PLY file of the C-alpha trace (Angstrom):
ply
format ascii 1.0
element vertex 377
property float x
property float y
property float z
element edge 376
property int vertex1
property int vertex2
end_header
-0.53 23.98 7.78
-1.29 22.74 11.31
-4.16 20.60 10.03
-1.88 19.10 7.35
0.69 18.14 9.97
-1.98 16.67 12.23
-3.47 14.61 9.38
0.00 13.36 8.50
0.23 11.63 11.89
-2.74 9.39 11.09
-0.62 6.45 10.00
1.00 4.83 6.99
-0.27 4.68 3.44
-1.14 7.25 0.82
-4.79 7.76 1.82
-6.91 7.70 -1.35
-6.80 5.64 -4.52
-6.88 8.81 -6.59
-3.54 9.68 -5.01
-2.28 6.10 -5.42
-3.03 6.26 -9.14
-0.94 9.42 -9.40
1.91 7.85 -7.43
2.25 4.51 -9.27
5.03 4.60 -11.88
3.91 4.74 -15.52
7.24 3.54 -16.98
7.70 0.37 -14.93
9.37 -2.69 -16.44
9.90 -5.65 -14.06
13.48 -6.90 -14.31
12.74 -10.42 -13.03
9.92 -12.72 -14.12
7.77 -14.33 -11.37
9.89 -17.52 -11.10
13.21 -15.69 -10.92
11.62 -13.30 -8.46
10.84 -16.23 -6.15
14.40 -17.52 -6.47
15.76 -14.07 -5.66
13.44 -13.71 -2.67
14.74 -16.97 -1.19
18.34 -15.99 -1.83
17.99 -12.52 -0.28
16.05 -13.87 2.71
18.72 -16.47 3.47
21.53 -13.93 3.14
19.91 -11.36 5.43
19.01 -13.87 8.14
22.48 -15.39 8.16
24.37 -12.10 8.16
22.03 -10.25 10.51
22.53 -13.00 13.08
26.30 -12.90 12.53
26.63 -9.10 12.77
24.39 -8.69 15.83
25.04 -12.04 17.57
21.46 -13.22 17.20
19.83 -16.65 17.15
16.81 -17.47 14.99
13.82 -18.45 17.16
10.14 -19.21 16.64
7.62 -16.41 17.15
3.87 -16.42 17.91
1.15 -15.52 15.46
-1.40 -15.14 18.28
-0.98 -13.96 21.87
-3.12 -13.81 25.00
-5.03 -10.52 25.02
-4.43 -10.15 28.77
-0.65 -10.35 28.45
-0.17 -6.84 27.09
2.53 -8.03 24.68
0.70 -7.16 21.47
1.79 -4.06 19.63
-0.70 -1.23 19.21
1.66 0.57 16.81
0.46 4.08 17.64
-0.30 5.80 20.92
-3.79 6.96 19.85
-5.30 3.47 19.62
-6.35 3.92 15.99
-4.86 0.61 14.83
-6.20 -2.25 16.89
-5.42 -5.99 16.63
-7.79 -8.70 15.49
-9.19 -10.35 18.62
-11.18 -13.56 18.97
-12.55 -15.80 21.69
-11.40 -19.42 22.01
-14.17 -21.48 23.64
-11.78 -23.94 25.15
-13.34 -26.80 27.16
-16.90 -25.62 26.46
-15.97 -22.14 27.71
-14.85 -23.47 31.10
-11.24 -22.46 30.38
-11.51 -19.95 27.53
-8.78 -17.75 26.08
-9.19 -14.32 24.50
-6.51 -14.17 21.84
-5.16 -11.52 19.48
-3.36 -11.81 16.16
-0.03 -10.05 16.57
0.55 -6.72 14.86
4.28 -6.98 15.64
6.45 -9.00 18.00
8.08 -5.96 19.58
7.10 -6.63 23.20
7.05 -10.42 22.93
10.70 -10.41 21.84
11.82 -8.62 24.97
10.00 -11.12 27.16
11.55 -13.89 25.05
15.07 -12.67 25.84
14.42 -13.76 29.42
12.64 -16.95 28.35
15.66 -18.02 26.30
18.20 -16.88 28.90
19.84 -14.25 26.67
22.67 -12.31 28.31
23.90 -8.80 27.41
25.27 -8.90 23.87
23.11 -11.91 22.90
19.84 -11.74 21.04
17.20 -13.33 18.90
15.79 -12.89 15.40
12.37 -13.99 14.20
10.70 -14.60 10.86
7.62 -12.68 12.02
4.20 -12.67 10.38
1.44 -10.28 11.44
-1.90 -8.81 10.38
-2.64 -5.09 10.52
-6.26 -4.71 9.56
-6.39 -0.91 9.83
-3.79 -0.11 7.18
-4.75 1.69 4.00
-3.70 -0.75 1.28
-1.47 0.80 -1.36
1.60 -0.31 -3.29
3.87 -0.44 -0.21
1.42 -1.07 2.67
-0.51 -4.30 3.13
-2.63 -5.94 5.81
-0.15 -8.82 5.83
3.18 -7.92 7.42
6.41 -9.92 7.35
9.46 -8.73 9.26
12.81 -9.78 10.54
11.88 -8.85 14.09
15.04 -8.94 16.23
15.97 -8.07 19.82
19.28 -8.08 21.71
19.97 -7.74 25.43
22.17 -4.78 26.40
23.70 -3.19 29.49
22.70 0.16 31.01
25.90 1.63 29.53
24.73 0.58 26.05
21.70 2.87 26.28
23.38 5.57 24.18
23.28 7.15 20.75
26.70 5.69 20.02
25.46 2.13 20.57
22.32 2.81 18.53
24.31 4.19 15.59
26.84 1.36 15.66
24.00 -1.16 15.52
22.28 0.63 12.63
25.54 0.67 10.67
25.84 -3.10 11.05
22.28 -3.57 9.79
22.92 -1.27 6.84
26.01 -3.32 6.00
23.80 -6.44 5.84
21.20 -4.76 3.61
23.75 -3.39 1.14
25.54 -6.72 1.17
22.28 -8.45 0.26
21.84 -6.04 -2.62
25.36 -6.74 -3.90
24.74 -10.47 -3.69
21.39 -10.20 -5.52
22.90 -8.11 -8.31
25.77 -10.57 -8.68
23.49 -13.61 -8.90
20.71 -12.07 -11.02
22.27 -10.15 -13.89
18.96 -8.52 -14.86
19.16 -6.44 -11.68
22.45 -4.96 -12.89
20.90 -4.04 -16.21
18.33 -1.73 -14.69
18.50 2.04 -14.77
18.65 2.49 -11.01
21.86 2.87 -8.97
22.70 0.65 -6.00
22.20 1.83 -2.44
24.90 4.03 -0.89
27.36 2.16 1.32
27.05 4.71 4.13
23.86 5.68 5.96
23.36 9.21 7.25
22.07 9.98 10.77
19.77 12.94 11.39
17.64 13.92 14.36
13.94 14.55 13.86
14.52 18.04 15.32
17.08 18.80 12.59
14.77 17.62 9.84
12.02 19.92 11.11
14.51 22.81 11.06
15.36 21.94 7.45
11.72 21.82 6.32
9.69 23.72 8.97
6.56 24.22 6.89
6.20 20.67 5.56
4.24 17.79 7.13
6.26 14.75 8.19
5.92 12.61 5.05
6.80 15.54 2.81
9.82 16.32 4.99
10.97 12.73 4.62
10.41 12.80 0.86
12.53 15.91 0.45
15.19 14.52 2.76
15.74 11.15 1.06
15.98 12.76 -2.35
18.96 14.67 -0.96
20.31 11.82 1.22
19.18 8.47 -0.27
19.69 6.48 2.96
19.01 7.99 6.38
18.30 6.96 9.94
15.96 9.46 11.59
16.60 9.65 15.34
14.02 10.53 17.97
10.61 9.54 16.60
7.86 10.13 19.13
9.12 13.16 21.04
7.01 16.30 20.52
8.99 18.76 18.38
8.96 22.55 18.54
6.01 22.81 16.13
3.87 20.94 18.66
3.82 17.59 16.83
5.98 14.46 17.08
7.74 13.42 13.90
5.38 10.45 13.98
3.05 8.96 16.57
5.00 6.17 18.27
3.72 3.81 20.95
4.82 4.68 24.46
5.80 1.24 25.74
8.64 -0.07 23.60
11.06 2.46 22.02
12.61 5.15 24.23
11.81 8.51 22.64
12.10 10.71 25.76
15.75 10.08 26.64
17.76 13.30 26.69
20.66 13.08 24.25
23.05 15.38 22.42
23.71 15.94 18.74
27.26 15.55 17.48
27.76 19.30 17.88
26.40 19.29 21.43
22.82 20.51 21.00
20.12 18.98 23.25
18.04 16.29 21.53
15.64 13.52 22.51
15.22 9.86 21.73
17.15 6.61 21.36
15.06 5.23 18.51
14.42 5.82 14.84
13.64 4.61 11.33
15.73 3.67 8.30
14.34 5.46 5.24
15.61 5.35 1.68
14.74 6.86 -1.65
13.07 4.24 -3.85
13.99 5.07 -7.46
11.37 2.70 -8.89
8.38 4.20 -7.09
10.06 7.61 -6.74
8.93 7.75 -3.14
10.27 7.59 0.40
10.58 3.96 1.49
10.79 2.80 5.11
12.83 -0.34 5.78
13.22 -0.53 9.56
11.75 0.91 12.73
13.13 0.40 16.22
15.81 1.36 18.68
16.81 1.15 22.31
13.84 0.08 24.41
12.34 1.81 27.41
13.70 1.25 30.87
11.53 1.66 33.98
11.95 5.45 34.12
11.31 6.16 30.45
8.37 3.74 30.32
6.62 5.57 33.14
7.41 9.00 31.68
6.15 8.08 28.21
2.96 6.54 29.58
2.38 9.71 31.61
2.82 11.84 28.48
0.35 9.70 26.53
-2.13 9.31 29.42
-1.77 5.52 29.40
-0.55 4.76 32.92
-3.18 2.02 33.14
-0.85 -0.04 30.93
1.31 -0.55 34.01
-1.19 -3.18 35.16
-0.14 -5.52 32.31
2.45 -8.25 33.01
4.82 -6.95 30.32
4.89 -3.45 31.76
5.25 -4.70 35.34
8.23 -6.78 34.24
9.98 -3.64 32.95
9.20 -1.66 36.11
10.53 -4.43 38.34
13.63 -5.14 36.24
12.50 -8.70 35.50
13.36 -8.62 31.77
16.60 -7.45 30.14
17.32 -3.97 28.89
17.36 -4.29 25.12
17.67 -2.85 21.66
15.58 -4.15 18.78
13.74 -3.40 15.57
11.52 -4.73 12.83
13.00 -4.87 9.33
10.31 -5.20 6.67
10.94 -8.31 4.60
8.58 -7.42 1.77
9.77 -3.82 1.82
13.41 -4.87 1.61
12.74 -7.43 -1.14
10.71 -4.85 -3.08
13.60 -2.39 -2.93
16.47 -4.77 -3.67
14.64 -6.56 -6.50
13.52 -3.23 -7.97
9.80 -3.96 -7.77
7.00 -1.38 -7.87
4.53 -3.14 -5.54
4.69 -5.21 -2.37
2.31 -7.66 -4.01
5.07 -8.70 -6.41
7.09 -10.18 -3.53
4.41 -11.13 -0.96
1.08 -12.95 -1.26
-1.87 -11.26 0.44
-5.20 -9.60 -0.32
-5.56 -6.41 -2.35
-8.65 -4.44 -3.38
-9.80 -4.83 -6.96
-9.23 -1.14 -7.66
-5.54 -1.41 -6.77
-4.99 -4.59 -8.78
-6.58 -2.98 -11.83
-4.45 0.14 -11.47
-1.33 -1.99 -11.25
-2.17 -4.19 -14.22
-2.37 -1.12 -16.46
1.22 -0.35 -15.47
2.70 -3.87 -15.86
2.43 -4.42 -12.10
0.96 -7.87 -11.49
0.51 -8.92 -7.89
0.77 -12.49 -6.61
-2.51 -14.14 -5.62
0 1
1 2
2 3
3 4
4 5
5 6
6 7
7 8
8 9
9 10
10 11
11 12
12 13
13 14
14 15
15 16
16 17
17 18
18 19
19 20
20 21
21 22
22 23
23 24
24 25
25 26
26 27
27 28
28 29
29 30
30 31
31 32
32 33
33 34
34 35
35 36
36 37
37 38
38 39
39 40
40 41
41 42
42 43
43 44
44 45
45 46
46 47
47 48
48 49
49 50
50 51
51 52
52 53
53 54
54 55
55 56
56 57
57 58
58 59
59 60
60 61
61 62
62 63
63 64
64 65
65 66
66 67
67 68
68 69
69 70
70 71
71 72
72 73
73 74
74 75
75 76
76 77
77 78
78 79
79 80
80 81
81 82
82 83
83 84
84 85
85 86
86 87
87 88
88 89
89 90
90 91
91 92
92 93
93 94
94 95
95 96
96 97
97 98
98 99
99 100
100 101
101 102
102 103
103 104
104 105
105 106
106 107
107 108
108 109
109 110
110 111
111 112
112 113
113 114
114 115
115 116
116 117
117 118
118 119
119 120
120 121
121 122
122 123
123 124
124 125
125 126
126 127
127 128
128 129
129 130
130 131
131 132
132 133
133 134
134 135
135 136
136 137
137 138
138 139
139 140
140 141
141 142
142 143
143 144
144 145
145 146
146 147
147 148
148 149
149 150
150 151
151 152
152 153
153 154
154 155
155 156
156 157
157 158
158 159
159 160
160 161
161 162
162 163
163 164
164 165
165 166
166 167
167 168
168 169
169 170
170 171
171 172
172 173
173 174
174 175
175 176
176 177
177 178
178 179
179 180
180 181
181 182
182 183
183 184
184 185
185 186
186 187
187 188
188 189
189 190
190 191
191 192
192 193
193 194
194 195
195 196
196 197
197 198
198 199
199 200
200 201
201 202
202 203
203 204
204 205
205 206
206 207
207 208
208 209
209 210
210 211
211 212
212 213
213 214
214 215
215 216
216 217
217 218
218 219
219 220
220 221
221 222
222 223
223 224
224 225
225 226
226 227
227 228
228 229
229 230
230 231
231 232
232 233
233 234
234 235
235 236
236 237
237 238
238 239
239 240
240 241
241 242
242 243
243 244
244 245
245 246
246 247
247 248
248 249
249 250
250 251
251 252
252 253
253 254
254 255
255 256
256 257
257 258
258 259
259 260
260 261
261 262
262 263
263 264
264 265
265 266
266 267
267 268
268 269
269 270
270 271
271 272
272 273
273 274
274 275
275 276
276 277
277 278
278 279
279 280
280 281
281 282
282 283
283 284
284 285
285 286
286 287
287 288
288 289
289 290
290 291
291 292
292 293
293 294
294 295
295 296
296 297
297 298
298 299
299 300
300 301
301 302
302 303
303 304
304 305
305 306
306 307
307 308
308 309
309 310
310 311
311 312
312 313
313 314
314 315
315 316
316 317
317 318
318 319
319 320
320 321
321 322
322 323
323 324
324 325
325 326
326 327
327 328
328 329
329 330
330 331
331 332
332 333
333 334
334 335
335 336
336 337
337 338
338 339
339 340
340 341
341 342
342 343
343 344
344 345
345 346
346 347
347 348
348 349
349 350
350 351
351 352
352 353
353 354
354 355
355 356
356 357
357 358
358 359
359 360
360 361
361 362
362 363
363 364
364 365
365 366
366 367
367 368
368 369
369 370
370 371
371 372
372 373
373 374
374 375
375 376
């Protein structure tokens, strides 16, 4: 069982196309044709951006596609370095003033620096229409090399670094997502005619420690699958801290979310972490479905502690990390909400490729076509 749990930390995606073929639904019927799908995508996107900014007091801002490799603001996603960004050399001025650049994998760290750049005060924040490339993903029906997210960040006070503030923020986000679903179902009647129920109006909060206690023998993804069949919308708190079985719920980078903070459960038990993921049960794919990852960001103390635990103290030489240590950028809370993932769920699609345009392997396109799943190209 230990080897299964270790393998389950390797990253997202199913892992083999034999398993993908077993997972793809065999009774899928798209409710919207390609043109109506595009109309619905635009409608949902506008609704979420407007209401997310209203609920969280955010301002839409531009976001980079490439960043300076020396800045340290790119996201390495996991602490083990298994998912690296695309890097290239810009021979500017005949290589007299070159730049080594990276394609962003997420805007997590950039956003926090941007809070200072835009002069955001506590309670104010920003939201981006972020695009990224993650070349090391296994490409299946809900993971792609092309990533689009509503990447948002809001400045907070030291007093806001609490589970109560985290939960209140997640509830506001969930209100926006369920509101977008209601709007889509009202405007596109075909979505009401499907066989799948709407999302629950309330989201449940559970600590990663509690979920391990519920399913002690199961690897992480199987625990999540069992959980969301019982509770269709959950926020899992504390992703990154090593649990009692010797494994974290999931490998989480050490330099953005705070997963070492000591907290308490509602009944007073000691817990860890001020971060988490929104997961739902997807009735179309009959699988766990992640919508958002994020939380309260590291302060100087938790950054150093997490880098010590992951043997990455050399990161403290980067400008981004120095800025946190020296208190030069705001304390913050933030997250990435998957646009394609959210559209796929709300529009009752079976494949990310039905709502986003990117590259897919021939084997996956052929599998999908046999099941009435036709990806955009």
